[in-house]
N, C-alpha and C positions, 0 to 999 in steps of 0.2 A: 324762329325764322329759318327759311330754307338755305340762306347763304352762311348761317353760323354752324359750326360743328357741335356734336351732341357733348354735353358735359360728362366729364369722367365719372365713372362708377365710384362712390364714395368708399366702397368695400375693397378696392384694388389698391394696392400700396404704390405710392408715388415712385418712379424710377429716376434715378440721377441722370440728368441730361447734359449738365454744363461739364462735369467731371467724369462722365461715363467712359470716355476713350481712355482717360489717364488710369482710372481704377482698373479697367480691363486688363492691363498690363501687370498689375499686382494681384490677380485673382489666386496665384499659386500660394500666396500668403496665408490663405485660410486653411491650407494643409499642413503648414509649418508651425511649429511652437514659437513663442516670442523670442526665445533664446537664439533662434537662428535667423531672426529677422534682420538684425543689425549687420551681421557678416555677410548675409545673402544680399542685402541691398547695396553695401558699400565695397563689395569685393572688386578687386582691379583686374580679374581675368573674366573673359567672356561677356556676353551680352546679358542684359538684366532678365529678360523674359525666360531665356533658355536656362540660364543658371538657377532661377527660382524652380522652374519645373523640374529640373534634373535633381535639384535638392529633396524635392518631394519624392521623386521616384527612388532615389538612393536611401532615403529614410524608410520608405515602404519595404524595400528589398532587404535591407539590413535587419529590419525587424523580424523577417522570416529566415534569417540566418543565411543569406545569399549575398553574392557581390556579383554584379552584371560584368559580363565580358566587355573589353576595351571597345568592340565595334558596336555594342549597344548603348555606349555613352552618348548623352548630348551635351554634357559639360562635366569635367574639362576635355578638351580635345586632345588628340595625339601630339606629341609623345608623352604628355602628362598622365594620360589614362592609362597608358601600358606601364608606366613606372608605378603608378598607385596600385594597379591590379598585382604586380608582382610583390609589392610591400604587403598588401592584405593576404596574399596567399601565404607568403613566408611566416607572417604572424598569426594566420589562422584567426583573424580578428573578427570575421564575419560569424564564426561559430559562437563566440561569446556574446555577440549582439542580439542572438535569437531571444524575442520575447522580453527585451530589455530596452524599453523605450528611452529611459533616462540615460542609459549607456550610449544609445545610438546617437542621441542629441549631442553628448559630449565628444564622441568621435567625430562627428561632422563638424563641430565648432573648432575641434583641433585641426581638422583638415583645412577649413577656411582660413585659419590663422597661419598655418605653414605655407598654403599656396599663395597667399597675399605678400609673403616675403620674396617672391620670385622676382618681382619688379626691383626690390631693394638691391637684391644681389646683383642684378643686371647693372644697376646705377653704380655699384661699386666696381665694375669692370669685368664682371663674369659673363660669359657667353650664355646664351639661352639653355644649351644643353647643361652646361655646368650648374646654373641656377636651379634647373628642375631637379638635377640629381641632389643638390644640397638640401633643397626644400623637402624632398620626399625622404632622404635620408634622416633629416632632423625629425619628420613626423614618425617614422620608423623606430628611431631610438627613443622617442618620447614614450611610445607604446610598447616597446619591448619589455621594459620593467613592469608596466601595468599589466600586461598579458601573464607575466610570471605571477603577480599577485593574484590575478583572477583565477588561474589555474589552481592555486593553492587554496584559495577560498572555495572553489567549486569542489575539490577532492574532500574538503572537510566539511562544509556546510551545505553542499548539494547545488549552490547557485551564487552568483554575486549579489551582494545586498544593494539595495536601491541607493544610488549616489546621487543626490541632487545638487551637489557642490564639488566644483573641480578641485578645490583645496583638500577635500577629504582623502584623496589618494595617498597624500603623505602620512596621514593617520593610519590608514591601513597598512602601508609599507612599515611603518613603525611597530604596528601591531604583530605583524608576522616574524618580527625580530625579538620579540619579548619572551620572557620565560612563561608567561601565561599562556602563550599560544602553544607551547608544548604540551600543556594539559589538554588543549583542544585535540592535538593529534593523538595522545594516548586514548582520550575518550572515543576518538574515531577508530582506532584499532580495536578497542574493546567492543564497539558496536558492530564491527564487521564479523566478530565471532559470536553474536547474538542476533541472529536474524529473525528469530521469533518475536523480538521487541518491536520491531518495524510493524508486523501484523497486529500486534496488540495496540499500538498507538494509532494505527489507521481506524480499528474499530471504535475508538473513542468518539464521542459526540453524537447527537441525534439530530443532524440536519439534513442528511440525504438518505434515500432508501439503499440498503445494503444489495450488494450485487449477488449474494448467496444467502440462504435463510441461516439464522443463527443455530449454533449447536447447543444452545442452553435450552433445555426441555421446559415447556411451560406446564405440562401435564402429561397424563396417559390416555390414549385413545386407541380404540380397536381399528387396527388396520389390516389389510388383506396383503399377504406375501405369497409368492409362488413358490411351489415345492416339486421337485422332480422326483417321481415314483417309478419303481421297476417291478411291476407285479408279474407273476410267473403264471403261465397257462398251459396244462398239459393238452396236447391234441393228437389224434391218430391220423398218420400220413399214409396213403395208399402208394405203393411203389410198385409200378408195373414191371412184368417180366421177372419179378424176384421169386426164385423157387420157393413156394409155399403152399398156397390153396389153388386147386384147379377149378377154375369159374366156368369154362366152356371151350369152345373151338374158335380159332381165328386163323386168319391168313397171315402169313409172315414167311420169312427166310430161315426161321430157326430149326437146323436139322435135328438137334438134340430133342425137340419137343414135337416133331411131325409125327403124324398119324400112321399106322401100319399100311393103310391103303396107299398112302404116298411112297412108302419104302417098296412096295411091290413092283412099282413102275421101274425101279432101278434095275431089276433082273429081267426085264423084257429088252430084246435087242432093238426095237424101234421106239418103244414108249419111254426109254431111258432119256431120249431127247426131250420128250414133253416134260420129264422131270425137271431137267436142266433149264427149260424155258420158265416153269414155274418158279424155280428157286431164283432165277435172274430177276423175274417180276414180282418176287416176294408174295407169291399168291398159294404157297404150299399150305394145306391144311395142318395146324399145329394147335396143340393144347394152349389155352389162355391160363396163365399162371400169374398170381401177384401175391403180395403180402403186405401187412401194415405194421410200420413203425411208430413208436411213441415219441413225439417231439415236444420239448419244453422251451419255448422261446421266452426272452426278457422283452417286455414292452415298456417303452418310455412314456410316461403320462405326466402332464403338467397340470397340477391341481391348485386352486386358490386355498390358503391357509390363513385363517384369523389368527392374529397375534398382537399383543400390546405393543405399542410404539410410543416413544416421545413426540409430542408435537412441537416443532420449532417456534420459538417465540418471535414475535416481530422485532427486528434489530437493526434500526437505522445506525449510520456511522458517519465519520468524516464531518464532525462539528466541532465546535470550541473544546479546548482541552484545559483543564485545571490540574496541574501537576504538583504533588506535594513530596518533597525530597527530604529524607532523613538525614540531617548533618550532625548528628550526636557523635560522641566520642567512640561509641560502640562500631560505628560505621567506618572506621580508619582501616586503611589498607586495600584489599581487594573490593570490599563492599563499597567503598568510596569512589573507586574506579567505575564499578557497574552503575552507580547512582548518577555520576556525571555523565556517563555514555546515555542514560535514560533522558536527561535533560538536553543533551546534544541532539539526539534523535527526535525528540519533541519538537525542537527548534527547525530541524531540516523538514520534517512533516508540515509544520506551520507554513514555512516560507514556500515550499513547493506547492502546497494545495491551498493556499490563501486561507488558513484557518487561524482564528485568534488562539493564543496560547499564553497562560501566566503561571509562573512557577512560584511556589511558596517553599522556601528552605527554611525548615524548623529544626530548633535545638531545644533548649531548656525554655522555662516560663518566660513569656515576653520576648522571645528571641525567634521572630519570624521575618525573613526577608523576602519581599515580594520582588519579582523579576518579570517584566513584560518583554517577550521575545518578538520584537518587531523586525521586519526584514530590511532595515536601514543601517547605516554605519554605527549609529549610536546603539543599536540593538546587538550588533556584533560585538562592539566594545563591552557593553554590559555582560553579555554570555561569556566572553573570554575572561573577563574579571571574575566572574563567579567560579568558573571552571578552574582557575588558577588558585582559589582558595582552599585552605585545609579545613576538615571538619573537626569538631570538638565541642564538648559541652554536654548538657543533659538532653532530656527527651519530653516533650510536651506535644502531644498530638491534638489537644484541644483548640489551640490558638489557630492553626492553619485550617482545621475543618470549619471552625466558625466564620473564618473569613472566606471559605469557599461558599459556604451557605449564604453568607451576605451577598457575595457576587452574583450568586444564582437569582437573586431577587431582581436584579436588573435585566433589561431587555437583552443586552449583549451576551450575556451568559446563561439565558435560559435554558439553551439546548445543549449545555456543556456537560461533559462527564468527568469523573475525577479519578486520577491515576496516583497510587500511593506506593513509593518506593521506598522501602525499609527493611530492616532486619526483624522487626516485630516485636522489639523490646520496648513495648509502650503499653498503657492501658487507658483507654477512653472512659470518662465518667458514664454512668447509666443514664443521666440526663441527655448528654452529647449523644450517645448511641441511639437513644429514643428519637431525638430530633432528626438525626440522619435518616433513620428509618421511616420517619414520617415523610421527609423530603422524597425518599426513593418511591414511596407510594403515592405522592401527590403528582410529582413531576416525571417519573420514570427514569430519574437519575440512576446511572450505573457507577459502582466504585470498583475499580480494577487495581488489584494489589500486585506489586512486584516483590517477591520475597527474596532478599539478598541475604540469607541466612541457612540454617540446617532445619528449621522446624516452624511450622505455623504456631502462632501464640494466640491466646484467647483474645486479646486486643485486636490483632489483625483480622481474625476470623469474624469477630463481631461487626467489623466495618466493611469488609470487601465482600463483593459478590462472586469474584473469581480470583484466584491466586496463581500468578506465573512464577514458578519456582526457577531461580538461577542457581542451579545445583553446584556448578563448579566456580563459585564466586571468588574462592581463594586464589585460582589460577591467575586472576587479573591483579593480584598483588605480588608480594615477595615470595609467597609459598607457592609450591606446585603440588600440594596435597589435594587429593579428591574429598569429597563429602563423606564423613564417617557414618551417615546415617542412610538407610534404604528409602525412607519416605519422609516427606515434610509433614504428614499428618500424624505425628506422634501424639500429639495433645489429644486430637479426636480418637486415636486408636487405643490409648491406654487411660485416659481420663474423659470418657464421654460426658460424665455429670458435670465437668467443670465449665462446658460451653453454655452460655447464656442464649440458647435458642427458645423457641416458643415452648417446646415441651418442657423443657427444664425450668423456665420461667413459671409455668403453671403449676409444676410440682414442689417450688421452693417458695420460701417467704423471705422477706428483707431481714436484715439483722435488727431493725427497730421492733418489727412484729415478733420476731424470736424473742427478744429480750423482755418484751412485755408478757409473752406467754410464760417464760421461766420465772418472772417475778409474780405472776398470778399463781402459779402452781406453788410457790414457796410459801405465799400467804395463806393458801388453802390448807397447806400442812400445819401451819401455826395455829389455825382456828380449829382444827379438828381435835377431838378429846383424846 
């Protein structure tokens, strides 16, 4: 019918009509987390709409590490805005809040709590200025200690851990006063003297393409390089007017080479003026002389020169990390300090780059401790407890390697690489070494070794693809002695046949086969007449 309106489109969502005006006032809540809803709705200062909108803006600016000037505030108004700006500047609180959304929410909740007490202070007889000063001073005192805690955590761990509960600040403050935290600081000092470890940990994982090609050669290929050559070439150069060979007659002003007919003019009283005119005009008839000199110049020529060069292998980086740390008794002293520095730097890299990291601390048989380095308070507590422990016991590499291979079978750790920090005093079984080699071939797994000792061992060389040698590991302990050896590759240099590489495997037999061969030879000698 013409008098009726058209029916609404069933695909169009229904718009609230009855409570639309009321809900529009609370539209800013969509940009705020639920932890700020109660404080933003029930606060006693300012109007509701301006307060919620200002909280959303403040939250965004704090996440960027900035604090707006008092004149740009929409809530709270002056003089509260000026007092808060001075407090934030003295604490440098905005710097700590950069990219820390959980910390930003905690700061704003604390700000709402302390500003809400201004009305209570005024009810107790304080003036408006006194009440504002007391509230801002209480807020600044509350965050003074927390900023000290955050500064110390950033210096040691690189960033503030994720804090989802306001009560966890007391746990962090107690942690910084514990003896285990001193081990964290010692590990951080050791890491400052080992910058190459940070680059090694960055290259672990296969989640992202590398910014530069890997230095590990995949093979040899013929490449063209430029060569600068300087060939010599003898040439004859003609030098005009050099006394040598007379070639003819020319006009010039050279008196020494003029013809006799020109010299006759000088004796005539009138024609001598003609001679002077010809000399000034350089038209005297003279002999044309020249000579040739031999010149040998050096020419610079750039030529392409074919040469064999290594082809860089594809080398992705910055993926999950599986870190195996040797905690046996042989690692006590300086080696223990370096191993703890490896774990601390792995935690820093994992937290800063958002990477998964799991640490396997291994000792004797069935002595494997798994440690997940999560970027929260519990992860920091676990890390500090581990770094505060002393190393001791035996060495069994099979347990942690088997756990790493089992973890790589899951989707979370498929792109992980393995780092092995040890002194190399262990030996893997042939079955485990073969299983690890098959995993490398099938998945592209890379094993990076960190040698905290004086030489590479057969067990370490059999498992690691590359070895980073920390030569001055003794200096991180009580001793200041340097390494007594000139090279870590003493085993490969003096005992090349002891390494179980492919060439040695093809030329050797197992102990069982050798025993059967000896027995067969003994039986043949007995049977012979």
